[in-house]
C-alpha positions as CSV (number, residue, x, y, z in Angstrom):
1,M,22.5,-99.6,3.6
2,V,22.3,-98.0,0.2
3,Q,25.4,-95.9,-0.6
4,V,24.9,-93.0,-3.1
5,T,27.5,-90.4,-3.8
6,K,25.3,-87.6,-5.2
7,G,24.4,-85.0,-2.6
8,K,26.5,-86.6,0.1
9,N,27.6,-83.2,1.4
10,V,24.1,-82.0,2.2
11,V,22.3,-82.8,5.5
12,I,18.8,-81.9,6.4
13,E,17.9,-81.2,10.0
14,T,14.2,-80.9,11.0
15,Y,12.6,-79.4,14.1
16,D,9.0,-79.4,15.3
17,A,8.0,-75.8,15.9
18,E,5.8,-74.2,18.5
19,F,3.5,-71.4,17.4
20,K,2.0,-69.0,19.9
21,E,0.1,-65.7,19.4
22,F,0.0,-62.9,22.0
23,T,-1.9,-59.7,22.4
24,A,0.4,-57.2,24.1
25,T,-1.2,-55.8,27.3
26,A,1.6,-53.3,27.9
27,A,4.9,-52.3,26.4
28,Q,6.1,-55.9,26.5
29,T,9.6,-57.1,25.5
30,T,9.4,-60.8,26.6
31,F,7.0,-63.6,25.6
32,T,6.9,-67.0,27.3
33,M,6.5,-70.1,25.2
34,V,5.3,-73.5,26.5
35,S,8.4,-75.6,25.5
36,K,12.1,-75.3,25.7
37,A,13.7,-74.0,22.5
38,G,15.2,-76.8,20.3
39,E,17.6,-74.2,19.0
40,T,18.3,-70.9,20.7
41,D,20.0,-69.3,17.7
42,P,17.6,-66.5,16.8
43,E,18.0,-67.4,13.1
44,Y,15.8,-70.4,13.7
45,T,12.9,-68.4,15.3
46,R,10.6,-66.0,13.5
47,V,8.6,-63.3,15.2
48,Y,6.0,-61.0,13.8
49,V,4.5,-57.8,15.4
50,D,1.3,-56.9,13.7
51,N,2.4,-59.0,10.7
52,V,5.7,-57.2,10.4
53,E,8.7,-59.5,10.8
54,V,11.2,-58.7,13.6
55,A,14.8,-58.9,12.5
56,S,16.6,-61.9,13.9
57,T,19.4,-59.6,15.2
58,D,16.7,-58.1,17.5
59,I,15.5,-61.5,18.9
60,T,16.9,-63.5,21.8
61,V,15.7,-67.0,22.9
62,S,16.5,-68.3,26.3
63,S,17.5,-71.9,27.0
64,A,15.1,-72.2,30.0
65,T,12.0,-74.3,30.2
66,P,9.7,-72.8,29.1
67,A,11.7,-70.6,26.7
68,V,11.4,-66.8,26.8
69,V,11.6,-65.0,23.5
70,A,12.7,-61.3,23.9
71,I,12.2,-58.6,21.3
72,P,12.3,-54.7,21.3
73,A,9.3,-53.3,23.1
74,C,5.9,-53.4,21.4
75,T,2.9,-51.3,22.3
76,V,-0.5,-52.2,23.9
77,G,-2.8,-54.1,21.7
78,Q,-0.3,-55.2,19.1
79,I,-0.4,-58.8,18.0
80,V,2.8,-60.8,18.4
81,Q,3.3,-64.1,16.7
82,V,6.2,-66.4,17.6
83,Y,7.3,-69.5,15.7
84,M,10.0,-71.3,17.7
85,P,11.7,-74.7,17.1
86,K,11.1,-76.9,20.1
87,T,12.2,-80.5,19.3
88,K,15.0,-81.5,17.0
89,N,14.3,-84.6,14.9
90,G,17.0,-86.8,13.4
91,A,19.4,-85.4,10.8
92,Y,19.8,-87.3,7.6
93,S,21.9,-87.0,4.4
94,V,20.1,-86.1,1.2
95,Q,21.5,-88.5,-1.4
96,Q,19.6,-87.4,-4.5
97,A,18.2,-84.0,-5.2
98,I,17.1,-80.7,-3.6
99,Q,15.2,-78.0,-5.4
100,M,13.8,-74.7,-4.1
101,K,11.4,-72.5,-5.9
102,V,9.9,-69.2,-4.7
103,S,6.7,-67.5,-5.9
104,T,6.0,-63.9,-5.4
105,K,2.6,-62.2,-5.1
106,T,2.3,-58.6,-6.0
107,I,-0.3,-55.8,-5.9
108,E,-0.5,-52.8,-8.2
109,I,-1.5,-49.5,-6.6
110,A,-2.6,-46.8,-9.0
111,E,-2.0,-43.2,-8.0
112,L,-5.1,-41.0,-8.4
113,G,-4.6,-38.2,-11.0
114,T,-1.4,-39.7,-12.5
115,D,-0.4,-42.5,-14.7
116,A,2.1,-43.9,-12.1
117,V,1.5,-47.4,-10.7
118,T,3.3,-48.7,-7.7
119,V,4.0,-52.4,-7.6
120,D,4.3,-53.8,-4.0
121,V,5.4,-57.3,-3.1
122,I,2.8,-58.5,-0.5
123,Q,3.9,-62.2,-0.1
124,R,6.7,-64.6,-0.9
125,V,6.0,-68.3,-0.6
126,G,8.5,-71.1,-1.4
127,A,8.5,-74.8,-1.9
128,L,11.4,-77.1,-1.0
129,N,11.4,-80.4,-2.9
130,I,13.6,-83.1,-1.5
131,A,14.3,-86.6,-2.9
132,F,16.5,-89.2,-1.2
133,A,17.2,-92.9,-1.0
134,Q,15.7,-94.6,2.1
135,A,17.1,-97.9,3.2
136,T,15.7,-99.4,6.5
137,N,14.9,-96.6,8.9
138,H,11.6,-95.0,8.1
139,D,11.2,-93.1,11.3
140,L,11.8,-89.8,9.6
141,M,9.1,-90.4,7.0
142,K,6.6,-91.3,9.7
143,K,7.5,-88.0,11.5
144,L,6.9,-86.0,8.3
145,N,3.7,-87.9,7.5
146,D,2.4,-87.2,11.0
147,N,3.3,-83.5,10.6
148,A,1.5,-83.4,7.2
149,Q,-1.7,-84.8,8.8
150,N,-1.6,-82.5,11.8
151,D,-0.8,-79.4,9.7
152,T,1.8,-78.3,12.2
153,Y,4.8,-76.1,11.7
154,M,8.4,-77.2,11.3
155,V,11.8,-75.6,10.9
156,I,14.0,-77.1,8.2
157,A,17.8,-76.5,8.3
158,K,19.7,-77.5,5.2
159,K,23.4,-77.9,6.1
160,Y,26.2,-77.8,3.5
161,S,29.1,-79.6,5.0
162,N,31.4,-79.1,2.0
163,T,31.6,-75.3,2.5
164,S,34.1,-73.5,4.7
165,P,32.8,-72.5,7.1
166,I,29.9,-74.9,7.1
167,S,26.7,-73.0,6.0
168,Y,23.0,-73.4,6.6
169,R,19.8,-72.5,4.8
170,I,17.0,-72.2,7.4
171,Y,13.4,-72.6,6.3
172,K,11.1,-71.3,9.0
173,E,7.3,-72.0,9.3
174,A,7.7,-74.9,7.0
175,R,4.8,-77.4,6.5
176,V,4.8,-80.8,4.8
177,N,2.8,-80.4,1.6
178,E,3.2,-83.5,-0.5
179,M,4.8,-86.9,0.1
180,N,5.5,-89.8,-2.3
181,D,7.5,-93.0,-2.3
182,S,8.5,-95.5,-4.9
183,L,10.6,-98.6,-5.4
184,E,13.5,-98.2,-7.8
185,A,15.6,-100.9,-9.5
186,G,17.6,-103.0,-7.1
187,G,15.0,-102.5,-4.3
188,I,16.0,-98.9,-3.4
189,A,13.2,-97.1,-1.7
190,M,12.9,-93.5,-3.1
191,E,11.2,-90.9,-0.8
192,T,10.2,-87.5,-2.0
193,F,8.4,-84.7,-0.1
194,T,7.6,-81.0,-0.6
195,M,7.8,-78.5,2.2
196,T,6.1,-75.1,1.9
197,F,7.5,-72.2,3.8
198,K,7.4,-68.4,4.0
199,H,10.2,-66.5,2.3
200,P,12.9,-65.2,2.9
201,V,15.2,-68.0,4.0
202,A,17.7,-67.3,6.7
203,F,21.4,-67.9,6.1
204,K,23.9,-68.9,8.8
205,T,27.5,-70.0,8.9
206,T,29.5,-71.6,11.7
């Protein structure tokens, strides 16, 4: 096993996520998914009502199978989209580098009869670049590779074990974008991959 000191306090946890869209037929508050939640903490689940995000403090996720996601009541005809982690994959230590970048898309709205222009942020999208040394177990890379090919959603939790209390950065609706591998001096296999996700990122402490 390759031992590398750099980044030893960072652990990445990945979850396969279930996506389901509902059209409210009444003033609904609960929505039934297919699978059991891989993590019932609402910070890991994202819900939209007519493309407006529901605050995580207003979400509850049951531990039943199938899981039930509860939100404040919506009205008839509203579209509800739920992204919920369903299966936790193996956790692994990142031994090299992590980099996050976020791009913002804006729109300018000119007001008729005045010189005023309103700039609205309409979308924030991020990319999480991760590089790590891979020794003998390539199961995780196979999982990520399958995810990239199937274009499915994942939840990525980045755990900082050197903080007190331990803190997490949670990337919801993440997808594998690019993957690469190379062989470094001494036979060390270097794996790199880029996840794309919707911003903002959730923060959680234990």
